[in-house]
BALUM-895940 format. One record per residue (C-alpha): residue in three letters; x, y, z; residue number from 1. Coordinates in pm, whole numbers, plus 50000, padded with zeros to 5 digits. Layout:
REM BALUM-895940
<atom aa="Ala" u="X" v="Y" w="Z" i="NUM"/>
...
This chain:
REM BALUM-895940
<atom aa="Met" u="70241" v="56449" w="87073" i="1"/>
<atom aa="Pro" u="70089" v="56107" w="87017" i="2"/>
<atom aa="Asp" u="70002" v="55991" w="86666" i="3"/>
<atom aa="Val" u="69619" v="56002" w="86657" i="4"/>
<atom aa="Ser" u="69616" v="55734" w="86387" i="5"/>
<atom aa="Thr" u="69763" v="55471" w="86623" i="6"/>
<atom aa="Ser" u="69582" v="55569" w="86944" i="7"/>
<atom aa="Arg" u="69283" v="55375" w="87069" i="8"/>
<atom aa="Pro" u="68960" v="55539" w="87008" i="9"/>
<atom aa="His" u="68802" v="55720" w="87318" i="10"/>
<atom aa="Arg" u="68470" v="55649" w="87453" i="11"/>
<atom aa="Gly" u="68223" v="55771" w="87695" i="12"/>
<atom aa="Gln" u="68248" v="56128" w="87821" i="13"/>
<atom aa="Ile" u="68606" v="56168" w="87704" i="14"/>
<atom aa="Ala" u="68466" v="56106" w="87350" i="15"/>
<atom aa="Glu" u="68185" v="56351" w="87407" i="16"/>
<atom aa="Ala" u="68436" v="56621" w="87534" i="17"/>
<atom aa="Leu" u="68653" v="56584" w="87235" i="18"/>
<atom aa="Ala" u="68382" v="56584" w="86988" i="19"/>
<atom aa="His" u="68245" v="56903" w="87135" i="20"/>
<atom aa="Leu" u="68564" v="57060" w="87130" i="21"/>
<atom aa="Glu" u="68633" v="56980" w="86770" i="22"/>
<atom aa="Arg" u="68275" v="57129" w="86688" i="23"/>
<atom aa="Ile" u="68335" v="57443" w="86853" i="24"/>
<atom aa="Val" u="68692" v="57498" w="86720" i="25"/>
<atom aa="Val" u="68544" v="57445" w="86355" i="26"/>
<atom aa="Glu" u="68248" v="57682" w="86428" i="27"/>
<atom aa="Gly" u="68496" v="57944" w="86558" i="28"/>
<atom aa="Leu" u="68718" v="57886" w="86251" i="29"/>
<atom aa="Lys" u="68433" v="57950" w="86021" i="30"/>
<atom aa="His" u="68321" v="58268" w="86215" i="31"/>
<atom aa="Gly" u="68678" v="58390" w="86203" i="32"/>
<atom aa="Phe" u="68775" v="58439" w="86570" i="33"/>
<atom aa="Phe" u="68715" v="58284" w="86902" i="34"/>
<atom aa="Asp" u="68822" v="58257" w="87264" i="35"/>
<atom aa="Tyr" u="68792" v="57945" w="87470" i="36"/>
<atom aa="Ser" u="68916" v="57825" w="87789" i="37"/>
<atom aa="Ile" u="68935" v="57481" w="87913" i="38"/>
<atom aa="Ala" u="68984" v="57390" w="88285" i="39"/>
<atom aa="Cys" u="68994" v="57045" w="88483" i="40"/>
<atom aa="Glu" u="68976" v="56959" w="88850" i="41"/>
<atom aa="Ile" u="68952" v="56621" w="89014" i="42"/>
<atom aa="Gly" u="68652" v="56562" w="89213" i="43"/>
<atom aa="Asn" u="68519" v="56282" w="89442" i="44"/>
<atom aa="Gly" u="68612" v="55937" w="89335" i="45"/>
<atom aa="Gly" u="68888" v="56043" w="89115" i="46"/>
<atom aa="Lys" u="68632" v="56203" w="88860" i="47"/>
<atom aa="Arg" u="68768" v="56478" w="88642" i="48"/>
<atom aa="His" u="68549" v="56773" w="88593" i="49"/>
<atom aa="Leu" u="68627" v="56913" w="88257" i="50"/>
<atom aa="Val" u="68479" v="57263" w="88197" i="51"/>
<atom aa="Ile" u="68475" v="57430" w="87852" i="52"/>
<atom aa="Arg" u="68387" v="57791" w="87836" i="53"/>
<atom aa="Ala" u="68311" v="57899" w="87472" i="54"/>
<atom aa="Gly" u="68028" v="58160" w="87489" i="55"/>
<atom aa="Lys" u="67838" v="57894" w="87681" i="56"/>
<atom aa="Phe" u="67949" v="57666" w="87987" i="57"/>
<atom aa="His" u="67976" v="57290" w="87912" i="58"/>
<atom aa="Lys" u="68094" v="57068" w="88189" i="59"/>
<atom aa="Phe" u="68197" v="56696" w="88136" i="60"/>
<atom aa="Thr" u="68224" v="56463" w="88429" i="61"/>
<atom aa="Ile" u="68481" v="56193" w="88324" i="62"/>
<atom aa="Pro" u="68522" v="55881" w="88562" i="63"/>
<atom aa="Glu" u="68856" v="55772" w="88637" i="64"/>
<atom aa="Asn" u="68813" v="55435" w="88480" i="65"/>
<atom aa="Glu" u="68786" v="55598" w="88129" i="66"/>
<atom aa="Leu" u="69131" v="55760" w="88152" i="67"/>
<atom aa="Ser" u="69288" v="55426" w="88076" i="68"/>
<atom aa="Cys" u="69147" v="55419" w="87721" i="69"/>
């Protein structure tokens, strides 16, 4: 697992998706239980469609050029 303290910060949709994941995990921990699912598929132009199901459905479209960060 990479050392988060030395990795480059994420930007764009990746940063938004990670921030969202952090929020819902913390909310779930405060509540006491949770069940989330995360899925990813590749769409047109190499874009990744990241789907987070956590009571609600959240979809993030991540352009291929953001993956090099």
